[in-house]
NUZA-178909 format. One record per residue: residue number from 1; residue in one letter; x, y, z of N, C-alpha, C in turn. Coordinates in nm, 3 decimals, padded with zeros to 5 digits. Each point is the difference from the previous one (the first is absolute). Layout:
BEGIN
SITE;NUM;A;X;Y;Z;X;Y;Z;X;Y;Z
...
This chain:
BEGIN
SITE;1;X;03.628;-20.643;-01.539;-00.081;-00.031;00.128;-00.031;00.167;00.026
SITE;2;X;-00.145;00.021;00.023;00.009;00.161;00.056;-00.054;-00.042;00.196
SITE;3;X;-00.027;00.111;00.055;00.035;00.005;00.125;-00.175;00.092;-00.013
SITE;4;X;-00.142;-00.046;00.048;-00.132;00.059;-00.058;-00.009;00.051;00.168
SITE;5;X;-00.052;00.118;00.028;-00.083;00.009;00.125;-00.091;-00.069;00.039
SITE;6;X;-00.043;-00.030;00.132;-00.096;-00.096;00.045;-00.070;00.076;00.108
SITE;7;X;-00.114;00.114;-00.061;-00.047;00.101;00.070;-00.123;-00.066;00.093
SITE;8;X;-00.051;-00.144;-00.037;-00.082;-00.043;00.123;00.023;-00.187;00.027
SITE;9;X;00.106;-00.001;00.054;00.073;-00.115;00.043;-00.158;-00.106;00.051
SITE;10;X;00.027;-00.102;-00.064;-00.080;-00.116;00.082;-00.012;-00.013;00.143
SITE;11;X;-00.048;00.020;00.071;00.030;-00.058;00.160;00.058;-00.154;00.001
SITE;12;X;00.134;-00.011;00.053;00.061;-00.075;00.039;-00.089;-00.147;00.082
SITE;13;X;-00.010;-00.076;-00.060;-00.062;-00.120;00.054;00.071;-00.071;00.133
SITE;14;X;-00.050;-00.103;00.076;00.060;-00.028;00.107;00.109;-00.077;-00.005
SITE;15;X;00.042;-00.056;-00.109;00.117;-00.096;-00.052;00.103;00.092;-00.026
SITE;16;X;-00.031;00.116;-00.043;00.075;00.094;-00.051;00.077;00.058;00.149
SITE;17;X;-00.090;00.052;00.053;00.035;00.116;00.092;00.088;-00.117;00.096
SITE;18;X;-00.047;-00.121;00.021;00.104;-00.111;00.076;00.141;-00.022;-00.061
SITE;19;X;00.024;-00.002;-00.091;00.092;-00.002;-00.098;00.064;00.122;-00.006
SITE;20;X;-00.053;00.110;-00.055;00.100;00.104;00.022;00.047;00.040;00.162
SITE;21;X;-00.058;-00.024;00.072;00.033;00.039;00.167;00.146;-00.115;00.026
SITE;22;X;-00.025;-00.095;-00.033;00.100;-00.077;00.007;00.107;00.021;-00.082
SITE;23;X;00.016;00.051;-00.132;00.126;00.065;-00.078;00.075;00.097;00.038
SITE;24;X;-00.132;00.084;00.046;00.019;00.125;00.069;00.129;00.005;00.146
SITE;25;X;-00.036;-00.092;00.029;00.097;-00.015;00.129;00.119;-00.050;00.015
SITE;26;X;00.054;-00.033;-00.145;00.112;-00.023;-00.022;00.042;00.084;-00.136
SITE;27;X;-00.076;00.080;-00.094;00.069;00.079;-00.069;-00.068;00.101;-00.020
SITE;28;X;00.038;00.119;-00.049;-00.071;00.137;-00.065;-00.070;-00.027;-00.121
SITE;29;X;-00.106;00.008;00.002;-00.049;-00.020;-00.171;-00.046;00.139;-00.037
SITE;30;X;-00.027;-00.013;-00.118;-00.048;00.082;-00.105;-00.119;-00.053;-00.087
SITE;31;X;-00.073;00.085;-00.061;-00.129;-00.068;-00.062;00.003;00.108;-00.146
SITE;32;X;-00.036;-00.099;-00.107;00.001;00.080;-00.156;-00.126;-00.079;-00.013
SITE;33;X;-00.035;00.094;-00.155;-00.115;-00.056;-00.030;00.070;-00.021;-00.161
SITE;34;X;00.013;-00.109;-00.061;00.101;-00.058;-00.114;-00.088;-00.013;-00.110
SITE;35;X;-00.001;-00.008;-00.107;-00.075;00.001;-00.138;00.097;-00.025;-00.101
SITE;36;X;00.000;-00.151;-00.042;00.101;-00.058;-00.124;-00.064;-00.002;-00.125
SITE;37;X;-00.006;00.039;-00.102;00.015;-00.056;-00.127;-00.174;00.033;-00.037
SITE;38;X;-00.041;00.109;00.089;-00.142;00.025;-00.046;-00.094;-00.035;00.095
SITE;39;X;00.050;-00.125;00.063;-00.107;-00.064;00.110;-00.063;00.093;00.121
SITE;40;X;-00.062;-00.054;00.092;-00.075;00.053;00.092;00.152;00.074;00.113
SITE;41;X;-00.017;00.046;00.092;00.061;00.054;00.123;00.033;-00.120;00.046
SITE;42;X;00.100;-00.049;00.085;00.052;-00.057;00.049;00.040;00.050;00.149
SITE;43;X;-00.045;-00.026;00.162;00.084;00.089;00.099;00.090;-00.102;00.034
SITE;44;X;00.139;00.029;-00.007;00.138;-00.068;00.038;00.004;00.070;00.111
SITE;45;X;00.073;-00.088;00.089;00.037;00.016;00.158;00.157;-00.009;-00.026
SITE;46;X;00.117;00.070;00.050;00.102;00.003;-00.033;00.110;00.024;00.106
SITE;47;X;00.101;-00.068;00.037;00.098;00.055;00.102;00.064;00.160;-00.023
SITE;48;X;-00.008;00.094;00.073;-00.014;00.133;-00.025;00.190;00.047;-00.009
SITE;49;X;00.062;-00.094;00.079;00.156;00.031;-00.013;00.065;-00.128;00.006
SITE;50;X;00.019;-00.060;-00.154;00.107;-00.111;-00.040;00.111;-00.052;00.109
SITE;51;X;00.075;00.177;-00.035;00.092;-00.045;00.119;00.010;00.025;00.141
SITE;52;X;-00.131;00.009;00.031;00.007;00.006;00.181;-00.025;-00.161;-00.024
SITE;53;X;-00.057;-00.089;-00.040;-00.004;-00.119;00.005;00.106;-00.061;-00.004
SITE;54;X;00.116;00.013;-00.107;00.087;-00.076;00.015;00.120;00.046;00.094
SITE;55;X;-00.036;00.148;00.045;00.062;-00.003;00.129;-00.024;-00.090;00.076
SITE;56;X;-00.141;-00.011;00.043;-00.059;-00.091;00.108;00.054;-00.149;-00.039
SITE;57;X;00.030;-00.040;-00.094;00.049;-00.120;-00.024;00.137;-00.040;00.063
SITE;58;X;00.090;00.087;-00.047;00.126;00.012;00.046;00.051;00.002;00.162
SITE;59;X;-00.132;00.104;00.064;00.027;-00.002;00.155;-00.070;-00.147;00.039
SITE;60;X;-00.094;-00.056;-00.053;-00.007;-00.148;00.047;00.087;-00.093;-00.071
SITE;61;X;00.077;00.003;-00.069;00.139;-00.070;-00.044;00.078;00.017;00.127
SITE;62;X;00.031;00.109;00.022;00.094;00.027;00.137;-00.025;-00.042;00.111
SITE;63;X;-00.129;00.009;00.038;-00.071;-00.070;00.118;00.001;-00.166;-00.022
SITE;64;X;-00.057;-00.035;-00.157;00.047;-00.168;-00.006;00.147;-00.038;00.065
SITE;65;X;00.096;00.052;-00.043;00.155;-00.033;-00.032;00.023;00.013;00.200
SITE;66;X;-00.056;00.071;00.074;-00.017;00.005;00.095;-00.061;-00.086;00.102
SITE;67;X;-00.087;-00.101;-00.099;-00.058;-00.100;00.077;-00.174;00.045;00.036
SITE;68;X;-00.057;00.097;-00.072;-00.127;00.054;00.085;-00.034;-00.035;-00.155
SITE;69;X;-00.087;-00.116;-00.019;-00.082;-00.059;-00.124;-00.112;00.084;-00.058
SITE;70;X;-00.028;00.034;-00.116;-00.075;00.100;-00.012;-00.146;-00.100;-00.048
SITE;71;X;-00.130;00.103;-00.026;-00.101;-00.064;00.007;-00.071;-00.106;-00.140
SITE;72;X;00.116;00.057;-00.089;-00.027;-00.052;-00.116;00.155;-00.013;-00.060
SITE;73;X;00.007;-00.092;-00.139;00.145;00.003;-00.092;00.028;00.110;-00.038
SITE;74;X;00.107;00.035;00.013;00.065;00.126;-00.033;00.025;-00.010;-00.173
SITE;75;X;-00.012;00.080;-00.061;00.018;00.041;-00.186;00.023;00.119;-00.008
SITE;76;X;00.096;00.013;-00.082;00.014;00.125;-00.049;-00.167;00.084;-00.082
SITE;77;X;-00.040;00.100;00.074;-00.112;00.029;-00.063;-00.046;00.049;-00.102
SITE;78;X;00.059;-00.054;-00.102;-00.080;00.048;-00.143;-00.134;00.051;-00.029
SITE;79;X;-00.078;-00.085;00.063;-00.135;-00.007;-00.014;-00.034;00.091;00.032
SITE;80;X;00.073;00.081;00.090;-00.085;00.157;00.077;-00.007;00.111;-00.101
SITE;81;X;00.049;00.021;-00.080;00.005;00.076;-00.129;-00.091;-00.017;-00.122
SITE;82;X;-00.029;00.093;-00.052;-00.122;-00.031;-00.120;00.140;00.053;-00.126
SITE;83;X;00.027;-00.162;-00.094;00.059;00.003;-00.072;-00.043;00.047;-00.125
SITE;84;X;00.084;00.047;-00.087;-00.053;00.033;-00.124;-00.054;-00.086;-00.105
SITE;85;X;00.024;-00.112;00.013;-00.010;-00.110;-00.047;-00.166;-00.066;00.015
SITE;86;X;-00.024;-00.015;00.089;-00.120;00.012;00.081;-00.130;00.072;-00.021
SITE;87;X;00.058;00.112;-00.005;-00.137;00.110;-00.104;00.047;-00.019;-00.132
SITE;88;X;00.107;-00.059;-00.100;-00.028;-00.030;-00.106;-00.059;-00.088;-00.052
SITE;89;X;00.014;-00.145;00.069;-00.071;-00.123;-00.012;-00.138;00.025;00.055
SITE;90;X;-00.040;00.075;00.101;-00.122;00.028;00.043;-00.134;00.039;-00.152
SITE;91;X;00.154;00.106;-00.077;-00.081;00.150;-00.086;00.011;-00.164;-00.116
SITE;92;X;00.057;-00.060;-00.034;-00.009;-00.085;-00.088;-00.088;-00.088;00.021
SITE;93;X;-00.010;-00.099;00.104;-00.107;-00.075;-00.008;-00.180;00.061;-00.034
SITE;94;X;00.004;00.153;00.056;-00.116;00.022;-00.005;-00.057;00.033;-00.149
SITE;95;X;00.110;00.056;-00.088;-00.013;00.024;-00.128;-00.033;-00.150;-00.055
SITE;96;X;00.073;-00.064;00.039;00.015;-00.137;-00.090;-00.154;-00.066;-00.003
SITE;97;X;-00.062;00.036;00.107;-00.086;-00.088;00.052;-00.128;00.053;-00.104
SITE;98;X;-00.012;00.113;-00.082;-00.072;00.031;-00.057;00.002;-00.049;-00.147
SITE;99;X;00.071;-00.089;-00.037;00.021;-00.122;-00.112;00.046;-00.095;00.028
SITE;100;X;-00.011;-00.026;00.139;00.069;-00.159;00.065;-00.062;00.002;00.151
SITE;101;X;-00.106;-00.027;-00.013;-00.067;-00.002;00.168;00.061;-00.075;00.083
SITE;102;X;-00.015;00.015;00.147;00.110;-00.078;00.042;-00.135;-00.062;00.131
SITE;103;X;-00.106;00.075;-00.009;-00.131;-00.048;00.115;00.000;-00.130;00.017
SITE;104;X;00.014;-00.032;00.117;-00.044;-00.149;00.056;00.138;-00.082;-00.080
SITE;105;X;00.154;00.058;-00.048;00.090;-00.051;00.012;00.056;-00.048;00.106
SITE;106;X;00.100;-00.100;00.063;00.066;-00.044;00.102;00.146;00.103;-00.024
SITE;107;X;-00.016;00.067;00.102;00.112;00.113;00.007;00.107;-00.025;00.092
SITE;108;X;00.105;00.038;-00.003;00.086;00.020;00.079;00.121;00.095;00.007
SITE;109;X;-00.001;00.092;00.118;00.084;00.097;00.002;00.116;-00.029;00.094
SITE;110;X;00.138;-00.022;-00.077;00.088;-00.095;00.016;00.115;00.132;00.086
SITE;111;X;00.014;-00.026;00.149;00.051;00.124;00.050;-00.031;00.103;00.006
SITE;112;X;-00.140;-00.006;00.057;-00.146;00.097;-00.007;00.060;00.154;00.052
SITE;113;X;00.077;00.006;00.092;00.011;00.131;00.102;-00.085;-00.002;00.038
SITE;114;X;-00.066;00.158;-00.023;-00.132;00.025;00.095;-00.113;00.001;-00.143
SITE;115;X;00.011;-00.076;-00.105;-00.097;-00.054;-00.060;-00.077;00.051;-00.075
SITE;116;X;00.110;00.106;-00.032;-00.070;00.095;-00.149;-00.035;-00.085;-00.105
SITE;117;X;00.094;-00.099;-00.063;-00.051;-00.079;-00.111;-00.113;-00.088;-00.011
SITE;118;X;00.018;-00.052;00.148;-00.115;-00.061;00.018;-00.187;00.061;00.036
SITE;119;X;00.022;00.088;00.031;-00.097;00.067;00.038;-00.048;00.061;-00.143
SITE;120;X;00.058;00.090;-00.087;-00.014;00.017;-00.154;-00.056;-00.117;-00.110
SITE;121;X;00.068;-00.133;00.041;-00.055;-00.117;-00.039;-00.164;-00.019;00.087
SITE;122;X;-00.012;-00.028;00.110;-00.147;-00.011;00.073;-00.098;00.099;-00.047
SITE;123;X;00.035;00.117;-00.034;-00.067;00.105;-00.043;-00.042;-00.032;-00.143
SITE;124;X;00.085;-00.078;-00.068;-00.083;-00.038;-00.123;-00.040;-00.142;-00.003
SITE;125;X;-00.060;-00.048;00.113;-00.063;-00.129;00.004;00.116;-00.147;00.016
SITE;126;X;00.122;00.007;00.028;00.090;-00.078;-00.015;-00.073;-00.098;00.142
SITE;127;X;00.067;-00.125;00.055;-00.020;-00.046;00.115;00.159;00.013;00.045
SITE;128;X;00.042;00.050;00.089;00.132;00.021;-00.014;00.061;-00.028;00.149
SITE;129;X;00.131;-00.049;00.001;00.077;-00.074;00.114;00.074;00.090;-00.026
SITE;130;X;00.043;00.086;00.110;00.143;00.118;00.046;00.095;-00.115;00.074
SITE;131;X;00.085;00.004;-00.037;00.174;-00.095;00.088;00.055;00.083;-00.014
SITE;132;X;00.101;-00.023;00.134;00.105;00.080;00.038;00.021;-00.052;00.132
SITE;133;X;00.184;00.010;00.034;00.042;-00.046;00.055;00.024;00.053;00.137
SITE;134;X;-00.067;00.159;00.011;-00.006;00.058;00.134;-00.117;00.011;00.004
SITE;135;X;-00.018;-00.045;00.162;-00.173;00.010;00.067;-00.049;00.159;00.015
SITE;136;X;00.108;00.077;00.011;-00.063;00.170;-00.020;-00.034;-00.007;-00.121
SITE;137;X;00.075;00.007;-00.115;-00.029;00.025;-00.080;-00.221;-00.075;-00.063
SITE;138;X;00.016;-00.077;00.047;-00.129;-00.096;-00.028;-00.099;00.089;00.114
SITE;139;X;-00.016;00.040;00.066;-00.093;00.078;00.066;-00.022;00.118;-00.045
SITE;140;X;00.075;00.058;-00.082;-00.049;00.117;-00.116;-00.084;-00.084;-00.109
SITE;141;X;00.074;-00.048;00.000;-00.074;-00.094;-00.181;-00.142;-00.041;00.048
SITE;142;X;-00.012;-00.054;00.149;-00.168;-00.026;00.016;-00.096;00.101;00.004
SITE;143;X;00.090;00.121;00.091;-00.082;00.125;-00.036;-00.045;00.030;-00.109
SITE;144;X;00.094;00.003;-00.112;-00.017;00.056;-00.111;-00.077;-00.073;-00.088
SITE;145;X;-00.082;-00.109;00.028;-00.021;-00.101;-00.113;-00.172;00.020;00.101
SITE;146;X;00.006;00.001;00.140;-00.123;00.005;00.077;-00.145;-00.007;-00.088
SITE;147;X;00.009;00.096;-00.117;-00.118;00.039;-00.088;-00.024;-00.114;-00.046
SITE;148;X;00.078;-00.105;-00.052;-00.054;-00.099;-00.062;00.072;-00.156;00.087
SITE;149;X;-00.001;00.013;00.100;00.008;-00.079;00.088;-00.062;-00.151;-00.006
SITE;150;X;-00.112;00.020;-00.064;-00.068;-00.160;-00.054;00.114;-00.073;-00.110
SITE;151;X;00.076;00.075;-00.075;00.053;-00.082;-00.109;00.178;00.028;00.024
SITE;152;X;00.018;00.078;00.117;00.144;00.018;00.029;00.045;-00.072;00.098
SITE;153;X;00.131;-00.043;00.010;00.101;-00.057;00.128;00.120;00.008;-00.021
SITE;154;X;00.052;00.029;00.147;00.131;00.020;00.009;00.092;-00.134;00.042
SITE;155;X;00.115;00.035;-00.006;00.071;-00.147;00.028;00.162;00.030;00.038
SITE;156;X;00.071;-00.058;00.073;00.096;00.043;00.015;00.100;-00.108;-00.100
SITE;157;X;00.055;00.042;-00.098;00.087;-00.083;-00.091;00.153;00.050;-00.015
SITE;158;X;00.071;-00.084;-00.008;00.114;00.015;-00.017;00.045;-00.099;-00.135
SITE;159;X;00.041;00.080;-00.132;-00.013;-00.046;-00.114;00.136;-00.101;-00.047
SITE;160;X;00.075;-00.015;00.111;00.106;-00.087;-00.014;-00.026;-00.120;00.061
SITE;161;X;-00.096;00.006;00.099;-00.040;-00.167;00.063;-00.141;-00.036;00.011
SITE;162;X;-00.062;00.126;-00.035;-00.132;-00.069;00.018;-00.107;00.009;-00.118
SITE;163;X;-00.110;-00.083;00.022;-00.087;00.019;-00.107;-00.107;00.050;00.061
SITE;164;X;-00.117;00.031;-00.094;-00.146;00.085;00.046;-00.081;-00.123;-00.084
SITE;165;X;-00.094;-00.018;00.083;-00.180;-00.093;-00.098;00.022;00.104;-00.109
SITE;166;X;-00.041;-00.088;-00.095;00.018;00.044;-00.138;-00.088;-00.072;-00.093
SITE;167;X;00.037;-00.023;-00.146;00.097;00.071;-00.049;-00.086;00.156;-00.054
SITE;168;X;00.074;00.096;-00.043;-00.044;00.121;-00.026;-00.003;00.011;-00.163
SITE;169;X;-00.121;00.088;-00.019;-00.006;00.063;-00.157;00.117;00.076;-00.037
SITE;170;X;-00.011;00.089;00.104;00.122;00.128;00.006;00.078;-00.015;00.119
SITE;171;X;00.118;00.023;-00.017;00.121;00.042;00.101;00.066;00.111;-00.041
SITE;172;X;-00.013;00.100;00.103;00.083;00.172;00.006;00.066;00.000;00.047
SITE;173;X;00.109;00.076;00.014;00.118;00.000;00.048;00.044;00.155;-00.007
SITE;174;X;00.014;00.086;00.069;00.026;00.138;-00.025;00.147;00.024;00.135
SITE;175;X;00.107;-00.027;-00.128;00.122;00.042;00.079;00.039;-00.090;00.068
SITE;176;X;-00.007;-00.129;-00.061;00.028;-00.128;00.063;00.153;-00.038;-00.015
SITE;177;X;00.060;00.088;-00.130;00.119;-00.058;-00.074;00.145;00.104;00.072
SITE;178;X;-00.033;00.028;00.105;00.166;00.100;00.028;00.044;-00.071;00.026
SITE;179;X;00.045;-00.139;00.020;00.114;-00.045;-00.024;00.027;-00.133;-00.060
SITE;180;X;00.094;00.024;-00.066;-00.009;-00.131;-00.142;-00.003;-00.127;00.112
SITE;181;X;00.036;-00.015;00.123;-00.009;-00.142;00.074;-00.117;-00.046;00.026
SITE;182;X;-00.137;00.124;-00.010;-00.139;-00.066;00.041;-00.028;-00.052;-00.159
SITE;183;X;00.057;00.019;-00.128;-00.071;00.005;-00.082;-00.073;-00.187;-00.032
SITE;184;X;00.099;-00.088;00.038;-00.023;-00.134;-00.032;-00.130;-00.036;00.108
SITE;185;X;00.043;00.074;00.092;-00.142;-00.078;00.100;-00.126;00.099;-00.043
SITE;186;X;-00.007;00.125;-00.047;-00.136;00.040;-00.036;-00.059;-00.094;-00.107
SITE;187;X;00.115;00.003;-00.141;-00.042;-00.111;-00.082;-00.056;-00.136;00.031
SITE;188;X;00.117;-00.063;00.114;-00.057;-00.128;00.027;-00.178;00.023;00.045
SITE;189;X;-00.013;00.094;00.104;-00.123;00.032;00.024;-00.093;-00.001;-00.052
SITE;190;X;00.008;00.066;-00.126;-00.135;00.033;-00.092;00.014;-00.077;-00.072
SITE;191;X;00.068;-00.119;-00.060;00.021;-00.103;-00.076;-00.115;-00.113;00.037
SITE;192;X;00.001;-00.016;00.174;-00.034;-00.079;00.103;-00.177;00.016;-00.005
SITE;193;X;-00.018;00.129;00.010;-00.099;00.040;00.060;-00.092;00.058;-00.111
SITE;194;X;00.031;00.038;-00.132;-00.079;00.082;-00.096;-00.083;-00.134;-00.078
SITE;195;X;-00.146;00.042;-00.020;-00.039;-00.100;-00.041;00.024;-00.024;-00.136
SITE;196;X;-00.072;-00.146;-00.066;00.034;00.019;-00.145;-00.059;00.123;-00.066
SITE;197;X;00.079;00.058;-00.140;-00.043;00.132;-00.040;00.021;00.109;00.082
SITE;198;X;00.061;-00.014;00.128;-00.013;00.119;00.091;00.111;00.111;-00.008
SITE;199;X;00.018;00.115;00.012;00.085;00.137;-00.015;00.041;00.063;00.088
SITE;200;X;00.131;-00.021;00.013;00.074;00.106;00.064;00.041;00.098;-00.030
SITE;201;X;-00.041;00.119;00.103;-00.011;00.167;-00.043;00.147;00.023;00.096
SITE;202;X;00.077;00.055;-00.041;00.136;00.051;00.057;00.029;00.156;-00.015
SITE;203;X;00.002;00.076;00.121;00.029;00.134;-00.034;00.172;00.039;00.073
SITE;204;X;00.092;00.030;-00.087;00.123;00.017;00.054;00.066;00.137;-00.082
SITE;205;X;00.053;00.097;00.122;00.031;00.175;-00.035;00.116;-00.008;-00.060
SITE;206;X;00.061;-00.096;-00.093;00.129;00.068;-00.072;00.117;-00.014;00.102
SITE;207;X;00.001;-00.062;00.102;00.124;-00.041;00.035;00.103;-00.067;-00.070
SITE;208;X;00.129;00.089;00.028;00.091;-00.070;-00.098;00.023;-00.180;00.052
SITE;209;X;-00.035;-00.023;00.115;00.013;-00.100;00.042;-00.080;-00.127;-00.064
SITE;210;X;-00.117;00.045;-00.078;-00.105;-00.100;-00.044;00.020;00.063;-00.196
SITE;211;X;00.103;-00.002;-00.030;-00.023;00.054;-00.148;00.025;-00.128;-00.043
SITE;212;X;00.049;-00.126;00.022;-00.026;-00.102;-00.094;-00.092;-00.082;00.041
SITE;213;X;-00.102;00.028;00.087;-00.119;-00.084;00.049;-00.078;-00.069;-00.149
SITE;214;X;-00.045;00.091;-00.038;-00.049;-00.058;-00.101;00.059;-00.115;-00.119
SITE;215;X;00.122;00.025;-00.047;00.061;-00.116;-00.055;00.028;-00.126;00.081
SITE;216;X;00.051;00.029;00.166;-00.055;-00.144;00.051;-00.120;-00.051;00.023
SITE;217;X;-00.082;00.051;-00.012;-00.128;-00.014;00.021;-00.047;-00.118;-00.120
SITE;218;X;00.041;00.086;-00.144;-00.057;-00.116;-00.085;00.132;-00.121;00.020
SITE;219;X;00.114;00.033;00.013;00.062;-00.120;00.026;-00.040;-00.093;00.068
SITE;220;X;-00.079;00.016;00.076;-00.060;-00.096;00.126;-00.143;-00.069;-00.076
SITE;221;X;-00.054;00.052;-00.126;-00.120;-00.080;-00.040;-00.096;00.086;-00.046
SITE;222;X;-00.005;00.147;00.039;-00.115;00.108;00.029;00.000;00.071;-00.135
SITE;223;X;-00.137;-00.011;-00.050;-00.036;00.142;-00.095;00.006;00.126;00.076
SITE;224;X;00.005;00.101;-00.063;00.052;00.115;00.101;-00.046;00.129;-00.086
SITE;225;X;-00.129;00.088;00.031;00.046;00.135;-00.054;00.009;00.086;00.089
SITE;226;X;00.060;00.151;-00.048;00.027;00.087;00.090;-00.080;00.113;-00.045
SITE;227;X;-00.043;00.128;00.079;-00.020;00.078;-00.037;00.055;00.123;00.103
SITE;228;X;00.003;00.126;-00.028;00.028;00.081;00.088;-00.099;00.128;00.055
SITE;229;X;00.002;00.024;00.128;-00.079;00.098;00.045;00.067;00.121;00.073
SITE;230;X;-00.047;00.116;-00.002;00.084;00.078;00.072;-00.087;00.019;00.125
SITE;231;X;00.093;00.026;00.125;-00.089;00.029;00.161;00.067;00.082;00.026
SITE;232;X;-00.041;00.133;00.035;00.091;00.137;-00.008;00.107;00.028;-00.030
SITE;233;X;00.155;-00.032;00.044;00.120;00.009;-00.089;00.056;-00.099;-00.026
SITE;234;X;-00.064;-00.131;-00.018;00.046;-00.122;00.019;-00.052;-00.083;-00.110
SITE;235;X;00.035;-00.087;-00.097;-00.046;-00.077;-00.112;-00.023;-00.167;00.088
SITE;236;X;-00.098;-00.037;-00.035;-00.024;-00.146;00.102;-00.030;-00.071;-00.108
SITE;237;X;00.078;-00.107;-00.065;-00.005;-00.121;-00.054;-00.098;-00.065;00.042
SITE;238;X;-00.119;-00.062;-00.073;-00.079;-00.096;00.053;-00.026;-00.096;-00.117
SITE;239;X;00.062;-00.131;00.059;00.008;-00.142;-00.047;-00.137;-00.091;-00.012
SITE;240;X;-00.027;00.001;-00.079;-00.120;-00.138;00.000;00.047;-00.152;-00.085
SITE;241;X;-00.019;-00.068;00.097;00.111;-00.136;-00.043;-00.113;-00.114;00.004
SITE;242;X;00.011;-00.122;-00.078;-00.037;-00.115;00.009;00.099;-00.130;-00.006
SITE;243;X;00.000;-00.108;00.063;00.089;-00.096;-00.022;-00.027;-00.082;-00.124
SITE;244;X;00.088;-00.020;-00.088;-00.007;-00.033;-00.125;-00.043;-00.185;00.025
SITE;245;X;-00.073;-00.059;-00.072;-00.067;-00.139;00.009;00.109;-00.060;-00.026
């Protein structure tokens, strides 16, 4: 990923202006222009201070315990940070498209956070659904995919219990393997919603808890390849997997 200057930013359209104003009522934000894999720059709006979001969730949780209900369901705000896996997966998909185009494929960014991977896929032509359990994340995901709004949608999704209309030719998860307890849910969701011949792409930043994931997934009947990508000081594992026939 590279960050490039945007000397002549396009004027925000009405939809962007409204949505950005809504987000700014709750979050401090910053904007960057990101380029993945030699592709065209993407305007990406993100939380300026993820720790401030965590502090606010903790404050609201304290109020909830005192009987004051929050406006939305509370979750640990993993979505509010830009994770290395999201950057590495976005680079991988953009470079991969040179030999394996994803234009017009039905793609899902599962656990999308602020929508980095989903925006990268939309920029190279995919029809993208962005799903996350946290509705605050989906505000950012919608904003970051507005340039491709005609082929993008956002949807609240808890991969443990929910399904999304599909099937999908490509399911992408950037850093969704952080807890071993989540693996069966992610695997089962992908198996249900992948189209015949579809591909699962997962980014995982080398956490000790995920060391056995590849063997575990193969035991579940998936064929699997792995490559590694450097992202700053971190090496990210990128898995491509298909369910065996």
